[in-house]
C-alpha positions as CSV (number, residue, x, y, z in Angstrom):
1,M,-213.3,46.2,-89.2
2,A,-212.3,43.6,-87.1
3,K,-210.7,40.4,-89.3
4,T,-213.3,38.0,-89.3
5,R,-213.1,34.0,-89.1
6,Y,-214.9,34.0,-93.0
7,G,-213.2,31.1,-94.7
8,T,-210.9,32.1,-98.1
9,D,-211.0,30.0,-101.1
10,R,-207.3,30.1,-102.4
11,G,-208.5,29.1,-106.2
12,L,-210.9,32.2,-106.1
13,T,-208.6,34.3,-104.5
14,V,-206.1,33.7,-107.0
15,R,-208.3,34.3,-110.2
16,M,-209.6,37.5,-108.4
17,A,-205.9,38.4,-108.1
18,G,-205.4,37.6,-112.1
19,T,-208.6,39.7,-112.9
20,V,-207.5,42.5,-110.8
21,V,-204.2,42.5,-112.7
22,G,-205.7,42.5,-115.9
23,L,-207.8,45.4,-115.1
24,G,-204.6,47.2,-113.8
25,V,-202.7,46.4,-117.2
26,L,-205.5,48.0,-119.1
27,Y,-205.2,51.2,-116.7
28,V,-202.2,51.6,-117.7
29,V,-202.7,51.2,-121.7
30,L,-205.3,53.9,-121.2
31,A,-203.1,56.4,-118.9
32,G,-200.3,55.6,-121.8
33,V,-202.7,56.8,-124.4
34,L,-203.8,59.8,-122.1
35,Y,-200.2,60.8,-122.6
36,A,-199.5,60.0,-126.0
37,V,-202.2,62.0,-127.2
38,G,-201.6,65.2,-125.0
39,M,-205.2,64.7,-123.7
40,N,-205.6,66.8,-119.8
41,A,-205.0,63.4,-117.8
42,V,-205.5,65.1,-114.1
43,V,-209.2,66.4,-115.4
44,V,-209.9,63.2,-117.4
45,I,-208.6,61.0,-114.6
46,G,-210.3,63.4,-111.7
47,I,-213.7,63.7,-112.9
48,S,-214.1,59.6,-113.5
49,A,-212.8,59.4,-110.2
50,G,-215.3,61.9,-108.9
51,V,-218.0,59.8,-110.4
52,L,-216.6,56.4,-108.4
53,F,-216.5,58.6,-105.5
54,C,-220.0,59.4,-105.3
55,Q,-221.3,55.9,-106.2
56,W,-218.8,54.2,-103.9
57,W,-219.7,57.0,-100.8
58,F,-223.8,57.5,-101.3
59,S,-223.4,53.6,-101.9
60,D,-226.2,52.2,-99.3
61,S,-228.2,54.9,-99.4
62,L,-228.5,54.4,-103.2
63,A,-229.4,51.0,-102.9
64,L,-231.9,51.8,-100.2
65,A,-233.8,54.3,-102.4
66,A,-233.9,51.9,-105.5
67,S,-235.0,49.2,-103.7
68,K,-237.4,51.4,-101.4
69,A,-235.9,49.3,-98.1
70,V,-236.4,50.8,-94.8
71,I,-234.2,50.3,-91.7
72,V,-235.9,48.2,-89.5
73,T,-235.0,47.5,-85.1
74,P,-234.6,44.7,-83.3
75,Q,-238.3,45.4,-81.7
76,E,-239.8,45.3,-85.5
77,A,-238.1,42.7,-86.7
78,P,-236.4,40.4,-83.8
79,V,-236.1,36.9,-85.6
80,L,-234.1,38.8,-88.7
81,H,-231.8,40.9,-86.0
82,S,-231.6,37.4,-83.9
83,I,-229.8,35.8,-87.2
84,V,-227.9,38.5,-87.9
85,D,-226.7,39.1,-84.3
86,R,-225.5,35.3,-84.0
87,L,-224.1,35.4,-87.7
88,C,-222.0,38.1,-86.6
89,A,-221.0,37.0,-83.5
90,L,-219.3,33.9,-85.2
91,A,-217.5,35.8,-87.9
92,D,-216.4,38.2,-85.3
93,M,-217.6,41.2,-87.3
94,D,-219.5,44.2,-86.6
95,K,-223.0,44.5,-87.1
96,P,-224.0,46.1,-90.1
97,R,-227.4,47.8,-89.9
98,V,-230.3,45.6,-91.1
99,G,-233.2,46.6,-93.6
100,I,-236.8,45.2,-95.5
101,A,-237.6,46.0,-98.8
102,N,-241.6,45.0,-99.4
103,T,-241.3,43.4,-102.5
104,D,-242.5,39.7,-103.1
105,V,-239.2,38.9,-105.2
106,P,-237.2,36.7,-103.1
107,N,-234.2,38.1,-102.7
108,A,-231.1,39.8,-100.1
109,F,-228.7,42.1,-100.8
110,A,-225.6,44.0,-99.2
111,T,-223.9,47.3,-99.6
112,G,-221.8,49.8,-97.8
113,R,-218.8,52.0,-97.9
114,S,-217.6,50.7,-94.4
115,A,-218.7,48.8,-91.4
116,N,-220.8,51.7,-89.7
117,R,-222.4,52.2,-93.0
118,S,-223.0,49.0,-94.5
119,V,-226.6,47.5,-94.5
120,V,-228.1,44.1,-94.9
121,V,-231.2,44.1,-96.7
122,V,-233.9,40.9,-97.4
123,T,-237.4,41.4,-99.1
124,T,-240.6,40.5,-97.4
125,G,-241.2,37.6,-100.2
126,L,-237.5,36.3,-99.4
127,L,-238.5,36.6,-95.8
128,R,-242.0,34.3,-96.3
129,R,-240.5,31.7,-98.1
130,L,-237.5,30.7,-96.4
131,D,-237.3,28.5,-93.3
132,Q,-235.0,29.8,-90.4
133,E,-232.2,27.9,-91.6
134,E,-232.0,29.2,-95.2
135,L,-232.6,32.3,-94.0
136,E,-229.6,32.2,-91.9
137,G,-227.2,30.8,-95.0
138,V,-228.4,33.7,-97.0
139,L,-228.0,36.5,-94.4
140,A,-224.2,34.7,-94.0
141,H,-223.7,35.0,-97.6
142,E,-224.4,38.8,-97.7
143,L,-222.6,39.4,-94.6
144,S,-219.6,37.9,-96.2
145,H,-219.5,40.6,-98.5
146,V,-219.9,42.9,-95.9
147,A,-216.6,41.1,-94.1
148,H,-214.7,41.1,-97.4
149,R,-215.5,44.7,-98.3
150,D,-216.6,43.6,-101.7
151,V,-218.4,47.1,-102.7
152,T,-215.2,48.8,-102.2
153,V,-213.7,46.0,-104.2
154,M,-215.8,46.0,-107.3
155,T,-215.8,50.0,-107.2
156,I,-212.4,50.2,-107.5
157,A,-212.5,47.6,-110.2
158,S,-214.7,49.8,-111.9
159,F,-212.5,52.5,-112.0
160,T,-210.7,51.4,-115.8
161,A,-214.3,50.8,-117.2
162,I,-215.7,54.5,-116.1
163,L,-212.6,55.9,-116.9
164,A,-212.3,54.4,-120.6
165,G,-215.6,55.1,-120.9
166,F,-215.3,58.9,-120.4
167,I,-212.1,58.8,-122.6
168,A,-214.1,57.6,-125.5
169,R,-216.8,60.2,-124.8
170,T,-214.1,63.1,-124.4
171,A,-212.4,61.9,-127.4
172,M,-215.8,61.6,-129.8
173,W,-216.8,64.9,-128.7
174,G,-213.1,66.4,-129.3
175,S,-212.8,65.3,-132.8
176,M,-216.7,66.5,-133.2
177,G,-215.1,70.1,-132.6
178,R,-212.1,70.3,-134.4
179,D,-211.6,71.6,-138.3
180,R,-212.7,68.2,-140.6
181,R,-209.2,69.2,-142.5
182,D,-206.5,68.4,-139.7
183,Q,-206.7,64.9,-141.0
184,N,-204.0,64.0,-138.3
185,A,-206.1,65.1,-135.6
186,A,-208.8,63.1,-136.8
187,V,-206.8,59.9,-137.1
188,V,-205.5,59.9,-133.6
189,F,-208.7,60.6,-131.8
190,I,-210.7,57.9,-134.1
191,V,-207.6,55.7,-132.5
192,V,-208.3,56.8,-128.8
193,T,-212.1,56.3,-129.5
194,L,-210.9,53.0,-130.7
195,V,-209.1,51.8,-128.5
196,S,-211.1,53.5,-125.3
197,L,-213.9,51.3,-126.5
198,V,-212.2,48.3,-126.7
199,V,-210.5,48.8,-123.2
200,Y,-214.1,49.2,-121.6
201,A,-216.0,46.1,-123.3
202,V,-212.5,44.0,-122.3
203,S,-212.9,45.8,-118.2
204,Y,-216.8,45.2,-118.6
205,V,-216.6,41.6,-118.9
206,L,-213.5,41.3,-116.2
207,I,-215.3,43.2,-114.1
208,R,-218.3,40.7,-114.6
209,A,-215.9,37.9,-114.2
210,L,-214.6,39.8,-110.9
211,S,-218.2,39.5,-109.3
212,R,-219.2,36.2,-110.0
213,Y,-215.8,35.3,-108.2
214,R,-217.3,37.1,-105.3
215,E,-220.2,35.2,-105.4
216,L,-218.7,32.0,-105.0
217,G,-216.7,33.2,-102.3
218,A,-219.6,34.8,-100.5
219,D,-221.3,31.4,-100.9
220,R,-218.4,29.4,-99.9
221,G,-218.2,32.3,-96.6
222,G,-221.4,32.0,-96.4
223,A,-221.6,27.8,-95.8
224,L,-218.0,27.6,-93.6
225,I,-219.8,29.8,-91.3
226,T,-222.8,28.6,-90.8
227,G,-221.9,24.8,-91.1
228,R,-224.5,24.1,-92.8
229,P,-224.0,24.6,-96.9
230,S,-227.4,22.4,-97.7
231,A,-229.5,24.9,-96.1
232,L,-227.6,27.5,-98.6
233,A,-228.4,25.1,-101.2
234,R,-231.8,24.9,-100.5
235,A,-232.1,28.3,-100.5
236,L,-230.9,28.9,-104.1
237,Q,-233.3,25.7,-105.7
238,K,-236.4,27.9,-103.7
239,I,-235.4,31.2,-104.7
240,S,-234.5,30.2,-108.3
241,G,-237.7,28.1,-108.8
242,D,-240.1,30.8,-107.3
243,M,-238.0,34.0,-109.7
244,A,-239.7,32.2,-112.3
245,Q,-242.8,33.0,-110.8
246,I,-242.6,36.6,-110.9
247,P,-243.9,39.2,-112.4
248,T,-241.3,40.9,-114.9
249,R,-242.3,44.3,-113.7
250,D,-241.7,43.9,-110.1
251,L,-238.1,41.6,-111.1
252,R,-237.5,45.1,-113.1
253,A,-238.1,47.0,-110.3
254,M,-235.2,45.3,-108.0
255,E,-232.7,44.9,-111.3
256,P,-230.7,48.5,-109.6
257,V,-229.7,46.5,-106.9
258,S,-229.3,43.2,-108.9
259,A,-225.4,43.3,-109.1
260,F,-225.4,43.6,-105.4
261,A,-228.2,40.4,-104.9
262,F,-228.0,37.1,-103.3
263,F,-229.8,36.3,-106.5
264,P,-230.0,37.8,-110.2
265,A,-233.2,39.3,-110.8
266,L,-233.2,38.9,-114.6
267,G,-230.8,36.6,-116.2
268,G,-228.3,34.5,-115.3
269,G,-226.5,33.4,-118.2
270,R,-224.6,29.7,-118.7
271,G,-220.8,28.6,-119.4
272,F,-219.1,30.3,-121.6
273,S,-222.0,32.2,-123.8
274,L,-222.4,35.6,-124.3
275,E,-225.2,35.8,-121.7
276,G,-223.2,34.1,-119.3
277,L,-219.5,36.2,-120.2
278,L,-221.9,39.3,-118.9
279,A,-223.7,37.6,-115.9
280,T,-222.8,39.2,-112.3
281,H,-223.8,36.0,-110.7
282,P,-222.4,32.6,-111.0
283,P,-224.9,30.3,-113.0
284,L,-226.9,28.3,-110.4
285,D,-225.6,24.6,-111.0
286,K,-222.0,26.0,-110.2
287,R,-223.1,27.6,-106.9
288,L,-224.7,24.3,-106.0
289,A,-221.9,22.0,-107.1
290,Q,-219.6,24.1,-105.3
291,L,-222.2,23.6,-102.1
292,A,-222.4,19.8,-102.8
293,R,-218.5,19.8,-102.5
294,I,-218.4,21.9,-99.1
295,S,-221.1,19.8,-97.8
296,A,-219.4,16.8,-98.5
297,E,-216.0,18.3,-96.5
298,L,-217.8,19.1,-93.7
299,G,-220.0,16.0,-93.6
300,D,-223.6,18.1,-93.5
301,R,-226.6,16.6,-94.1
């Protein structure tokens, strides 16, 4: 994919880099545990990598199937395609496929392993609720994810958590299959299990933090590429208000793609609460505050 004109936020970049370094340290800890206890590291790492590779390789197909979205042509959705065409030209990036999901939940998401496999999806509920400027802001946000290969970044970041979870399961299965009189082996596998579970929990929290940073980065990128952060802020406020009116059953139907979505289908969390630490998206007020700062910088009204 060609280098795009999407802007970057140095502060966010530093925080994302710190999170990735933390995940790398956890990976080293796990590798050391594998080496110390003599587990077959090649098999354990290979299986974990295989699971992750399949999730990454089929990310677009899985998301389309989960949301029941269909790819649409320029003839079928001319306005939607014209907005995506304009934004891709402004950002100097390849155009992804465009899809629509038939649901009243107002949302959008982007996924895909590469430029020619990327897809941007909007729901019919979103199209009904937003005006063209607001829709443009949401699509610019999603195209920022595509331009910055966020699916690949998050997939790589998830490796440590998947590996830790697999090691914990392997250790528990191994301990159950061993002679209970072998006390040393039992102690070793208990330690491995506990370390793996702790690493998994910490990795999970770090991955969610990275996801929140990337959402803020996409908000910033979308606001800068359109030059209208206020339109993106209006879209966030509309979606947030209308989401509360959607039946929980419909919201849960979108839950499989919630991590990719413009706005979380359920929950969201605030601040340093447990819910906030586990949230995939930043709190609404934090997103709006960032957009207000960018709006002041650009003189947008």
